Backbone as a ProteinNet text record, in pm:
[ID]
protein_1_A
[PRIMARY]
XXXXXXXXXXXXXXXXXXXXXXXXXXXXXXXXXXXXXXXXXXXXXXXXXXXXXXXXXXXXXXXXXXXXXXXXXXXXXXXXXXX
[TERTIARY]
79.2	18.6	81	32.1	114.8	20.8	89	33.5	42.7	-67.4	-67.7	-153.9	-82.6	-175.6	-262.8	-253.6	-311.7	-417.6	-426.9	-497.2	-445	-466.1	-426.7	-459.5	-361.4	-362.9	-295.3	-355.5	-269.4	-243.9	-158.2	-118	-251	-392.9	-469	-523	-528.4	-561.6	-461	-335	-243.2	-211.3	-276.5	-285.4	-416.3	-498.1	-620.9	-619.5	-529.1	-548.1	-444	-305.4	-227.4	-307.3	-406	-465.2	-521.1	-643.6	-725	-624.3	-529.8	-422	-367.2	-361.9	-331.6	-391.6	-557.4	-659.9	-738.5	-714.4	-736.8	-642.5	-492.5	-374.3	-396.2	-474.9	-554.3	-668.7	-748.2	-826.8	-797.8	-670	-635.4	-545.8	-448.4	-399.1	-482.4	-583.5	-685.2	-722.4	-793.8	-848.9	-754.2	-619	-533	-503.1	-478.8	-447	-560.9	-707.2	-825.4	-782.9	-767.6	-769.9	-678.9	-555.3	-444.9	-422.1	-517.9	-496.9	-619.9	-732.3	-900	-877.5	-974.6	-1022.9	-1174.9	-1252.6	-1390.3	-1492.5	-1570.5	-1678.1	-1593.6	-1501.9	-1442.5	-1373.9	-1344.1	-1320.5	-1404.2	-1553.2	-1623.5	-1702.6	-1726.3	-1763.2	-1674.3	-1507.1	-1442.2	-1450.1	-1452.8	-1466.7	-1606.9	-1718.7	-1817.9	-1837.1	-1753	-1766.1	-1683.6	-1541	-1492.1	-1565	-1613	-1698.2	-1810.6	-1876	-2011.8	-1967.3	-1840.8	-1799	-1645.2	-1612.6	-1483.8	-1364.2	-1364.5	-1242.1	-1251.4	-1407.8	-1444.9	-1378.8	-1458.3	-1427.2	-1266.8	-1221.3	-1033.5	-964.3	-1021	-947.1	-994.3	-1134.1	-1183.1	-1070.6	-1088.2	-989.7	-866.1	-759.2	-643.8	-636	-748.9	-722.7	-752.5	-835.9	-857	-773.2	-695.8	-562.9	-431.1	-430.1	-317.7	-387.7	-506.7	-570.4	-521.5	-574.5	-539.5	-393.1	-317	-193.4	-126.2	-148.7	-87.6	-168.4	-266.9	-335	-286.2	-232.2	-134.8	-15.4	41.9	216.1	159.9	82	27.3	18.3	-30.6	-71.6	24.8	156.2	256.5	360.5	337.2	451.7	384.6	245.2	191	221.6	242.9	248	416.7	466.2	647.9	644.7	575.6	568.3	554.7	442.1	395	479.7	554.5	625.2	747.9
-138.2	-20.5	123.6	195	359.5	469.1	535	673.1	779.4	835.6	959.3	1035.9	1162.7	1271.7	1211.9	1124.8	1070.8	967.9	927.8	825.1	706.9	619	454.2	414.7	396.4	339.7	220.1	123.6	-14.9	-12.7	-124.4	-138.8	-162	-197.3	-225.1	-43.9	15.3	172.4	195.1	194.7	270.9	226	81.6	38.7	87	95.4	183.9	315.6	396.7	538.4	550.9	494.5	493.5	415	297.7	303.9	418.7	474.7	585.7	726.6	723.1	839.5	796.2	685.7	626.5	667.9	616.7	625.6	785.6	845.6	1019.4	1063.2	1039.3	1042.1	1036.5	920.7	843.1	936.9	979.4	1059.6	1229.9	1272.6	1429.2	1391.9	1297.9	1311.3	1300.9	1218.8	1213	1312.6	1405.5	1545.2	1632.1	1658	1753	1722.6	1595.2	1542.8	1600.9	1553.6	1627.9	1757.9	1842.7	2008.5	2043.8	1979.2	2028	1989.9	1859.1	1785.2	1786	1802.4	1852.7	1980.2	1979.4	2107.8	2117.1	2185.5	2240.1	2104.9	2100.7	1978.6	1867.1	1806.3	1704	1749.3	1831.3	1840.7	1828	1905.7	1920	1730.2	1701.1	1546.6	1442	1482.4	1406	1402.5	1554.7	1561.9	1527	1575.7	1490.6	1342.1	1287.8	1132.8	1073.4	1158.4	1145.8	1199.5	1271.5	1319.3	1212.9	1181.9	1071.1	928.5	886.5	786.7	779.2	791	832.3	721.5	619.8	521.4	460.2	449.2	349.9	471.5	607.3	698.7	729.9	776.2	771.9	663.5	525.9	446.4	420.9	459	497.6	564.3	672.9	785.7	783.6	714	678.1	552.3	469.9	371.3	460.8	492.6	577.7	676.7	723.7	808.2	670.6	576.2	478.1	444.6	403	380.7	444.4	607.2	676.5	713.4	694	697.5	593.8	493.3	362.5	389.2	432.2	429.1	539.1	641.5	770.8	709.7	606.7	576.2	473.1	407.9	302.5	377.5	500.6	540.1	617.5	683.5	746.4	633	546.9	435	389.6	378.7	335	432.3	573.9	668.1	666.6	644.1	678.1	507.5	415	292.2	359.1	416.1	464.2	531.2	624.8	736.9	667.2
-20.1	4.4	-11.7	-86.1	-95.3	-25.2	8.5	88.5	2.8	-84.5	-161.2	-124	-57.4	37.5	92.7	193	282.6	234.1	127	98.7	33.8	87.2	103.1	-51.8	-144.5	-289.4	-262.2	-375.2	-351.5	-488.3	-545	-669.8	-787.4	-745.6	-831.8	-872	-780.9	-836.9	-911.4	-875.5	-926.3	-1093.7	-1150.7	-1254.1	-1311.4	-1264.7	-1295.1	-1393.8	-1264.2	-1253.7	-1380.9	-1401.9	-1528.9	-1641.1	-1662.8	-1774.5	-1786.7	-1704.7	-1741.7	-1805.3	-1754.8	-1814	-1960.2	-1982.2	-2110.5	-2230.9	-2176.6	-2245.7	-2277.4	-2172.8	-2230.7	-2312.6	-2303.2	-2344.8	-2499.1	-2519.4	-2688.4	-2703.5	-2634.6	-2708.5	-2723.8	-2664.4	-2705.1	-2783.9	-2844.6	-2926.8	-3065.4	-3068	-3154.9	-3211.8	-3100	-3107.8	-3178	-3106.4	-3176	-3304.4	-3315.7	-3498.6	-3564.5	-3519.9	-3626.5	-3634	-3494.2	-3525.9	-3619.4	-3639.2	-3702	-3847.6	-3852.2	-3986.4	-4090.6	-4019.1	-4108.4	-4108	-4198.5	-4282.5	-4293	-4252.2	-4288.2	-4241.4	-4297.8	-4256.8	-4200	-4264.6	-4212.6	-4089.7	-4043.9	-3913.6	-3806	-3831.6	-3717.8	-3737.1	-3848.1	-3852	-3771.5	-3771.6	-3679	-3540.9	-3523.7	-3349.5	-3329.7	-3387.9	-3338.5	-3320.7	-3395.4	-3370.9	-3275.5	-3235.8	-3128	-3007.1	-3027	-2867.5	-2859.2	-2957.7	-2913.6	-2925.3	-2984.8	-2955.7	-2941.3	-2818.5	-2818.2	-2823.2	-2818.3	-2830.9	-2982	-2996.8	-3116.7	-3204.3	-3220.5	-3287.4	-3347.9	-3223.8	-3232.4	-3313.2	-3276.5	-3342.6	-3478.3	-3529.3	-3664.3	-3727.8	-3692	-3726.9	-3711	-3652.8	-3671.2	-3776.7	-3805.2	-3864.3	-4040.8	-4062	-4193.5	-4216.7	-4138.8	-4169.7	-4217	-4150.7	-4198.5	-4339.9	-4346.2	-4507.5	-4556.4	-4554.4	-4650.7	-4714.9	-4600.2	-4641.5	-4700.1	-4690.9	-4727.8	-4870	-4908.3	-5074.2	-5133.3	-5072.6	-5107.3	-5155.7	-5089	-5141.1	-5216.8	-5249.2	-5362.9	-5477.3	-5496	-5579.2	-5642.5	-5540.7	-5595.1	-5652.3	-5580.2	-5666.6	-5815.9	-5797.9	-5936.7	-6043.9	-6025.7	-6103.2	-6164	-6036.4	-6091	-6163.7	-6173.1	-6273.2	-6400.2	-6415.4	-6537.1	-6580.4	-6556.8	-6622.1	-6664
[MASK]
+++++++++++++++++++++++++++++++++++++++++++++++++++++++++++++++++++++++++++++++++++

């Protein structure tokens, strides 16, 4: 048992607090990236999706960005081959 500000906190509570902080950081990174990378209506839609479905929305956003970048790389590779 650890004594943190006169509150007895066990190992399980510390793990839960760390997991909650990591989850909060995950959401903050998603919102920060949406605000910096998206524009116009897509920015508003992504923010609403992440607000209403926090972890699912953030995961879908990260997956869509990954797939989009993969698609762009494939298109650029194909364009280089054509030339």
